[in-house]
C-alpha positions as MATLAB code, in Angstrom:
seq = 'MKHTYLVLLLITMWLTSACEQSHRSKDKGGHGDSASLIGRGTTNNPSLFTLDTEKAYELCAEALSGYYKAIWNGLEFDVSRYIDNPNLKLYTEKKIRSQYNLFRKNNLTYNQVREVKMEAEKVDYIEGEQSFYYLKMNARIIKDVGEYAESTEFLVQDLKGKVVIVDWYTSGKDSYDSIMRGESQVINNPAIWESSERVDKLK';
ca = [
       0.043    0.080    0.006;
       2.783    2.426    0.877;
       4.809    1.467   -2.404;
       1.401    2.420   -4.505;
       1.104    5.775   -2.515;
       4.583    6.857   -2.981;
       4.218    5.996   -6.708;
       0.752    8.007   -7.112;
       2.847   10.920   -5.334;
       5.696   10.756   -7.470;
       3.493   10.837  -10.630;
       1.463   13.591   -9.298;
       4.611   15.632   -8.697;
       6.052   15.064  -11.940;
       2.615   16.019  -13.706;
       2.477   19.368  -11.531;
       6.269   20.235  -12.422;
       5.615   19.450  -16.124;
       2.355   21.692  -16.359;
       4.124   24.409  -14.317;
       7.016   24.314  -16.879;
       4.833   24.302  -19.843;
       3.018   27.380  -18.472;
       6.239   29.237  -17.767;
       7.341   28.446  -21.787;
       3.839   30.128  -22.602;
       4.076   33.022  -20.643;
       7.688   33.647  -22.198;
       6.378   33.413  -25.887;
       3.627   31.131  -26.536;
       2.306   33.010  -29.287;
       3.873   31.115  -32.429;
       7.512   32.484  -33.152;
       6.488   36.252  -32.582;
       8.652   36.395  -29.317;
      11.711   34.751  -31.092;
      11.381   37.395  -34.030;
      10.937   40.197  -31.994;
      14.383   39.369  -30.562;
      14.932   41.518  -27.356;
      11.745   43.614  -27.774;
       9.870   44.788  -24.951;
       6.030   45.359  -24.380;
       4.012   45.744  -21.503;
       1.066   43.811  -23.028;
       2.152   40.168  -24.153;
      -1.211   40.009  -26.226;
       0.725   42.418  -28.668;
       2.316   39.050  -29.997;
      -0.351   38.712  -32.912;
      -0.144   38.284  -36.586;
      -0.208   42.052  -37.081;
       2.615   42.587  -34.694;
       4.605   40.076  -36.521;
       3.561   41.478  -39.964;
       4.704   45.015  -38.687;
       7.972   43.790  -37.655;
       8.728   41.810  -40.740;
       7.791   45.019  -42.851;
      10.036   47.518  -41.023;
      12.831   44.796  -41.053;
      12.565   44.292  -44.775;
      12.179   48.227  -45.471;
      15.300   48.842  -43.302;
      17.389   46.099  -45.131;
      16.269   47.270  -48.372;
      17.131   51.234  -47.490;
      20.538   50.536  -46.153;
      21.350   48.584  -49.667;
      19.479   51.373  -51.679;
      21.841   54.049  -50.232;
      25.368   52.314  -49.851;
      25.011   49.606  -52.928;
      22.664   51.618  -55.100;
      20.029   48.933  -55.477;
      16.241   49.636  -56.306;
      13.872   50.327  -53.384;
      10.163   49.955  -54.186;
       8.594   52.577  -51.999;
       5.071   51.497  -52.700;
       5.728   48.085  -51.096;
       6.085   49.756  -47.824;
       4.449   52.786  -47.912;
       0.753   54.258  -49.150;
       1.062   58.049  -48.312;
       2.433   59.777  -51.375;
       3.897   62.670  -49.262;
       6.048   59.976  -47.210;
       6.701   58.265  -50.626;
       8.010   61.440  -51.997;
      10.231   62.265  -49.074;
      11.499   58.627  -48.438;
      12.599   58.585  -52.472;
      14.498   61.853  -51.999;
      15.897   60.532  -48.852;
      17.555   57.632  -50.452;
      18.477   59.675  -53.606;
      20.410   62.252  -51.576;
      22.097   59.652  -49.227;
      23.213   57.642  -52.085;
      24.362   60.791  -54.184;
      26.414   61.959  -51.196;
      28.104   58.612  -50.500;
      28.861   58.144  -53.974;
      30.100   61.916  -54.439;
      32.591   61.117  -51.484;
      33.691   57.957  -52.918;
      32.014   55.725  -50.317;
      29.740   53.433  -52.270;
      32.832   51.003  -53.087;
      32.410   49.722  -49.322;
      28.881   48.062  -49.742;
      26.549   46.429  -47.541;
      26.655   42.966  -46.897;
      24.273   42.193  -44.337;
      21.520   44.087  -42.133;
      20.762   42.411  -38.495;
      17.799   44.118  -36.551;
      16.143   43.697  -33.462;
      12.969   45.558  -31.932;
      14.216   47.396  -28.713;
      10.594   48.464  -28.116;
       7.185   47.365  -29.839;
       3.913   49.315  -28.304;
       0.473   49.326  -29.716;
      -1.372   52.485  -29.255;
      -4.865   52.683  -29.429;
      -7.032   55.462  -30.589;
      -9.179   57.077  -33.525;
      -5.954   55.737  -35.425;
      -4.724   52.902  -33.890;
      -1.177   52.186  -34.812;
       2.134   49.934  -33.895;
       5.172   51.829  -32.500;
       8.540   49.963  -33.226;
      11.930   51.043  -32.338;
      14.285   49.151  -34.798;
      17.994   48.861  -34.018;
      19.896   47.935  -37.106;
      23.683   46.803  -37.538;
      24.747   47.553  -40.621;
      27.678   45.049  -41.627;
      29.686   46.277  -44.752;
      32.688   44.713  -46.800;
      34.841   46.568  -44.345;
      33.557   47.498  -40.858;
      30.226   48.184  -39.654;
      27.905   50.605  -37.841;
      24.840   50.710  -36.062;
      21.724   52.964  -35.980;
      17.977   53.344  -34.590;
      14.990   54.014  -36.261;
      11.579   54.589  -35.100;
       8.390   53.271  -36.962;
       4.916   54.153  -36.982;
       2.990   51.270  -38.571;
      -0.748   51.072  -39.239;
      -3.282   48.418  -40.857;
      -5.148   50.262  -43.583;
      -8.051   48.059  -45.088;
      -6.039   44.892  -44.523;
      -2.668   46.115  -45.526;
      -0.015   46.651  -43.264;
       1.855   49.984  -44.415;
       4.650   52.331  -42.745;
       3.005   55.548  -42.073;
       6.146   57.254  -40.586;
       9.658   56.565  -39.912;
      12.539   58.522  -38.258;
      16.156   57.869  -38.128;
      17.963   59.692  -34.962;
      21.664   59.128  -35.735;
      24.027   61.912  -35.423;
      23.660   63.821  -38.514;
      21.026   61.670  -40.213;
      19.223   63.033  -42.942;
      16.015   62.674  -40.693;
      17.358   64.648  -37.827;
      19.049   67.603  -40.506;
      15.653   67.630  -42.521;
      13.184   66.985  -39.748;
      14.972   68.330  -36.874;
      16.659   66.515  -33.897;
      14.865   65.091  -30.973;
      11.449   64.271  -32.661;
       8.737   62.633  -30.807;
       7.501   59.948  -33.046;
       3.818   59.565  -32.194;
       1.543   61.008  -35.026;
       0.380   58.293  -37.781;
      -1.268   61.401  -39.622;
       2.021   63.494  -39.622;
       2.314   63.110  -43.342;
      -1.039   63.864  -44.558;
      -0.269   67.481  -44.781;
       1.074   68.585  -48.191;
       2.407   71.844  -46.407;
       4.969   69.510  -44.609;
       6.393   68.184  -47.614;
       6.893   71.382  -49.381;
       8.515   72.778  -46.109;
      10.967   69.748  -46.814;
      11.644   70.302  -50.375;
];
């Protein structure tokens, strides 16, 4: 009888331990691969690791990688793939063209980008009249010789079923955005590019 009791006790303890371990795993990232995809991204709300969050991350990561290869390697960048707003499209095209021409003029384009590694430092979902995702992405740009790092802030919205970038700002020292838009910008307005007056000021 004692032997049977001990066996049952051991089985109960094992099942309890297994359940607790499974529960802890779910708390750490039980929403598919989103937690590993975000890397060391932080959020106060674990429920944000949804399909849209994953789409937002992938969109920003792909856009950043394409952007760096456009400004250093001279590759084409399809702005329409990531952005719908015509004003932000115009600004982004000008930004890429200006950066590439500057690097080429200073004979820097020979040192090309081989890889761009990214992680999300922060991911937030802001609810309101125009709900949006805020992402702060840290990029490490690995070149033929050397590498450097930059942080870029993104605002992403789901517009009629399509996830698009509605604003992005790179705050690095002497970055194009900080020169054209001003330093220490607060990136929290998804409607900021709806004004054509804003674009006129940046021409």
